[in-house]
C-alpha positions as a LaTeX table, in Angstrom:
\begin{tabular}{lrrr}
\hline
Residue & $x$ (\AA) & $y$ (\AA) & $z$ (\AA) \\
\hline
Met1 & 103.49 & 79.51 & 91.41 \\
Ser2 & 103.90 & 78.38 & 87.86 \\
Gly3 & 102.09 & 78.85 & 84.62 \\
Ala4 & 100.84 & 81.77 & 82.61 \\
Pro5 & 101.50 & 85.36 & 83.65 \\
Leu6 & 99.26 & 86.68 & 86.42 \\
Arg7 & 97.80 & 90.11 & 87.01 \\
Phe8 & 99.73 & 91.70 & 89.87 \\
Asp9 & 96.76 & 91.55 & 92.27 \\
Glu10 & 96.35 & 87.82 & 91.61 \\
Phe11 & 100.06 & 87.26 & 92.22 \\
Gln12 & 99.96 & 89.31 & 95.43 \\
Asp13 & 96.86 & 87.49 & 96.73 \\
Arg14 & 98.53 & 84.11 & 96.16 \\
Ala15 & 101.79 & 85.29 & 97.70 \\
Leu16 & 99.98 & 86.35 & 100.87 \\
Tyr17 & 97.07 & 83.93 & 101.21 \\
Asp18 & 97.67 & 80.73 & 99.23 \\
Pro19 & 96.64 & 78.01 & 101.72 \\
Thr20 & 99.91 & 76.07 & 101.34 \\
Ser21 & 102.60 & 78.49 & 100.16 \\
Gly22 & 101.30 & 81.97 & 100.98 \\
Phe23 & 103.23 & 84.15 & 103.45 \\
Phe24 & 100.73 & 83.71 & 106.27 \\
Ala25 & 100.04 & 79.97 & 105.71 \\
Ala26 & 103.73 & 79.12 & 105.36 \\
Gly27 & 104.59 & 80.57 & 108.77 \\
Gly28 & 105.41 & 84.14 & 107.83 \\
Arg29 & 105.41 & 86.10 & 111.05 \\
Ala30 & 104.06 & 89.59 & 110.81 \\
Gly31 & 103.75 & 92.52 & 113.11 \\
Arg32 & 105.95 & 91.81 & 116.12 \\
Arg33 & 109.51 & 91.81 & 117.41 \\
Gly34 & 111.59 & 89.00 & 115.97 \\
Ala35 & 109.18 & 88.62 & 113.04 \\
Asp36 & 109.46 & 89.68 & 109.42 \\
Phe37 & 108.36 & 93.22 & 110.32 \\
Ile38 & 106.84 & 95.14 & 113.23 \\
Thr39 & 103.74 & 97.31 & 113.31 \\
Ser40 & 102.78 & 100.21 & 115.57 \\
Val41 & 100.27 & 98.15 & 117.56 \\
Glu42 & 103.03 & 95.73 & 118.56 \\
Val43 & 105.31 & 98.43 & 119.98 \\
Gly44 & 103.05 & 98.93 & 122.99 \\
Pro45 & 99.47 & 99.47 & 124.13 \\
Leu46 & 99.35 & 103.27 & 123.63 \\
Phe47 & 97.84 & 103.20 & 120.11 \\
Gly48 & 95.10 & 100.82 & 121.26 \\
Ala49 & 94.39 & 102.92 & 124.36 \\
Val50 & 94.01 & 106.07 & 122.27 \\
Leu51 & 91.65 & 104.26 & 119.89 \\
Ala52 & 89.65 & 102.89 & 122.83 \\
Arg53 & 89.02 & 106.45 & 124.03 \\
Ala54 & 88.00 & 107.55 & 120.52 \\
Ile55 & 85.68 & 104.53 & 120.18 \\
Glu56 & 84.06 & 105.32 & 123.51 \\
Gln57 & 83.45 & 108.90 & 122.35 \\
Trp58 & 81.93 & 107.69 & 119.06 \\
Trp59 & 79.66 & 105.37 & 121.07 \\
Arg60 & 78.54 & 108.36 & 123.20 \\
Asp61 & 78.06 & 110.50 & 120.08 \\
Met62 & 75.66 & 107.83 & 118.79 \\
Gly63 & 73.56 & 108.04 & 121.95 \\
Ser64 & 75.28 & 105.24 & 123.92 \\
Pro65 & 73.30 & 102.39 & 122.31 \\
Asp66 & 72.80 & 99.19 & 124.31 \\
Glu67 & 74.39 & 97.15 & 121.51 \\
Trp68 & 77.35 & 98.50 & 119.57 \\
Thr69 & 79.93 & 96.57 & 117.56 \\
Ile70 & 83.55 & 97.21 & 116.68 \\
Val71 & 84.56 & 95.32 & 113.54 \\
Glu72 & 88.30 & 95.23 & 112.91 \\
Ala73 & 89.11 & 94.23 & 109.32 \\
Gly74 & 92.52 & 92.76 & 108.53 \\
Ala75 & 93.16 & 92.28 & 112.24 \\
Gly76 & 96.15 & 89.95 & 112.07 \\
Arg77 & 96.85 & 88.13 & 115.34 \\
Gly78 & 94.63 & 90.48 & 117.34 \\
Ala79 & 97.21 & 92.74 & 119.00 \\
Leu80 & 95.23 & 95.93 & 118.37 \\
Ala81 & 92.03 & 94.29 & 119.63 \\
Ala82 & 93.88 & 93.17 & 122.79 \\
Ser83 & 95.10 & 96.72 & 123.46 \\
Ile84 & 91.68 & 98.27 & 122.84 \\
Leu85 & 89.89 & 95.69 & 124.98 \\
Ser86 & 92.45 & 96.01 & 127.78 \\
Ala87 & 91.92 & 99.78 & 127.86 \\
Gly88 & 88.26 & 99.12 & 128.62 \\
Leu89 & 85.08 & 99.72 & 126.69 \\
Pro90 & 81.51 & 100.43 & 127.83 \\
Asp91 & 79.12 & 97.57 & 128.56 \\
Gly92 & 77.28 & 96.40 & 125.46 \\
Val93 & 80.19 & 97.07 & 123.11 \\
Ser94 & 81.26 & 93.90 & 121.33 \\
Tyr95 & 84.36 & 93.26 & 119.21 \\
Val96 & 84.53 & 91.26 & 115.97 \\
Leu97 & 87.97 & 90.56 & 114.56 \\
Val98 & 88.10 & 89.74 & 110.82 \\
Glu99 & 91.19 & 88.04 & 109.36 \\
Arg100 & 91.59 & 85.97 & 106.17 \\
Ser101 & 94.62 & 84.02 & 107.36 \\
Ala102 & 93.65 & 80.86 & 109.26 \\
Ala103 & 96.99 & 80.85 & 111.10 \\
Leu104 & 96.49 & 84.43 & 112.31 \\
Arg105 & 92.88 & 83.71 & 113.30 \\
Glu106 & 94.14 & 80.86 & 115.49 \\
Glu107 & 96.67 & 83.21 & 117.13 \\
Ala108 & 93.94 & 85.80 & 117.69 \\
Glu109 & 91.67 & 83.23 & 119.30 \\
Arg110 & 94.48 & 82.23 & 121.69 \\
Leu111 & 95.32 & 85.87 & 122.48 \\
Leu112 & 91.77 & 87.14 & 122.94 \\
Gly113 & 89.88 & 84.13 & 124.25 \\
Asp114 & 86.20 & 84.97 & 124.57 \\
Arg115 & 86.76 & 88.76 & 124.60 \\
Ala116 & 86.18 & 88.97 & 120.82 \\
Ala117 & 84.56 & 86.98 & 118.04 \\
Val118 & 87.10 & 85.93 & 115.39 \\
Arg119 & 85.82 & 85.57 & 111.81 \\
Asp120 & 87.24 & 84.98 & 108.32 \\
Ala121 & 84.88 & 87.43 & 106.58 \\
Met122 & 83.12 & 90.70 & 107.24 \\
Pro123 & 79.72 & 90.46 & 108.94 \\
Val124 & 76.76 & 90.54 & 106.59 \\
Gly125 & 73.91 & 92.90 & 107.21 \\
Pro126 & 73.55 & 96.13 & 109.06 \\
Phe127 & 75.02 & 96.73 & 112.49 \\
Val128 & 75.48 & 99.73 & 114.75 \\
Gly129 & 79.10 & 100.53 & 115.46 \\
Val130 & 82.41 & 101.22 & 113.77 \\
Ile131 & 84.77 & 99.48 & 111.36 \\
Leu132 & 88.51 & 99.74 & 112.04 \\
Ala133 & 91.09 & 98.81 & 109.41 \\
Asn134 & 94.52 & 99.72 & 110.75 \\
Glu135 & 96.62 & 97.26 & 108.70 \\
Leu136 & 94.08 & 96.30 & 106.05 \\
Leu137 & 95.56 & 98.18 & 103.10 \\
Asp138 & 98.94 & 96.48 & 103.64 \\
Asn139 & 97.33 & 93.14 & 102.88 \\
Leu140 & 94.92 & 93.91 & 100.06 \\
Ala141 & 95.87 & 92.74 & 96.62 \\
Thr142 & 96.18 & 95.70 & 94.28 \\
Arg143 & 96.14 & 96.10 & 90.53 \\
Val144 & 99.14 & 97.94 & 89.13 \\
Val145 & 99.16 & 100.03 & 85.99 \\
Glu146 & 102.04 & 101.92 & 84.44 \\
Arg147 & 102.21 & 104.60 & 81.81 \\
Thr148 & 103.97 & 103.44 & 78.65 \\
Ala149 & 104.75 & 105.22 & 75.41 \\
Asp150 & 101.47 & 103.84 & 74.06 \\
Gly151 & 99.33 & 104.81 & 77.09 \\
Trp152 & 98.40 & 102.93 & 80.25 \\
Ala153 & 99.13 & 99.20 & 80.55 \\
Glu154 & 98.48 & 96.76 & 83.36 \\
Val155 & 101.54 & 95.14 & 84.96 \\
Trp156 & 101.58 & 91.35 & 85.06 \\
Val157 & 103.97 & 88.98 & 86.84 \\
Asp158 & 105.82 & 86.11 & 85.19 \\
Ala159 & 104.63 & 83.05 & 87.08 \\
Ser160 & 106.75 & 80.50 & 85.21 \\
Gly161 & 108.60 & 79.40 & 88.33 \\
Arg162 & 112.02 & 80.63 & 87.21 \\
Asp163 & 112.51 & 82.35 & 90.59 \\
Glu164 & 112.32 & 85.74 & 89.00 \\
Leu165 & 109.69 & 88.40 & 88.93 \\
Arg166 & 109.30 & 90.63 & 85.94 \\
Ala167 & 106.58 & 92.54 & 84.21 \\
Gly168 & 104.55 & 90.20 & 82.10 \\
Pro169 & 102.80 & 91.15 & 78.90 \\
Asp170 & 101.64 & 94.73 & 78.64 \\
Val171 & 97.92 & 94.29 & 78.47 \\
Pro172 & 95.76 & 97.33 & 77.81 \\
Val173 & 94.00 & 98.49 & 80.94 \\
Pro174 & 90.36 & 97.37 & 80.96 \\
Pro175 & 87.89 & 100.12 & 80.03 \\
Gly176 & 86.70 & 102.18 & 82.97 \\
Ile177 & 89.43 & 101.20 & 85.45 \\
Leu178 & 91.29 & 104.50 & 85.03 \\
Asp179 & 88.06 & 106.42 & 85.64 \\
Arg180 & 88.32 & 105.30 & 89.28 \\
Ile181 & 91.84 & 106.68 & 89.81 \\
Glu182 & 92.18 & 110.03 & 91.55 \\
Tyr183 & 95.14 & 112.03 & 90.35 \\
Val184 & 96.79 & 114.19 & 93.00 \\
\hline
\end{tabular}
């Protein structure tokens, strides 16, 4: 990454998903023992089994439709899908795994075979079912603002290639962006 300063979300998106140097493309291993980090779905099948029971109840609550779809966004290598599918689901329930990383989609296809459809984007159009997003927020690029003496400013990252990260220029936050922030 070199060049002009980047908004933090642009920097984060490149760091994760750049096709040649992003974490996932460059062989970063996520979510399992011996990898860069481990997630709850990799510890064992219990989380997936509990979700499978909840999904089955939601399906019943909707009148047990003949066609019902589970869409898992940000699904990684498919470990949660494997646990849910192994726990068993009613006939007519299909599983769509959505993952931006090509390397992780390939792993998911190997792990799941024909038990789930693996896609790089969310399905378009209406469907009957549920959307799961267990790890999605960990991998979404976010904009960062900080309060300064002069008010709110957006944080940027120096992308000059000097192997250092620092706040770039304090750029006033675009109008309306702070209206969407909930203060707790």
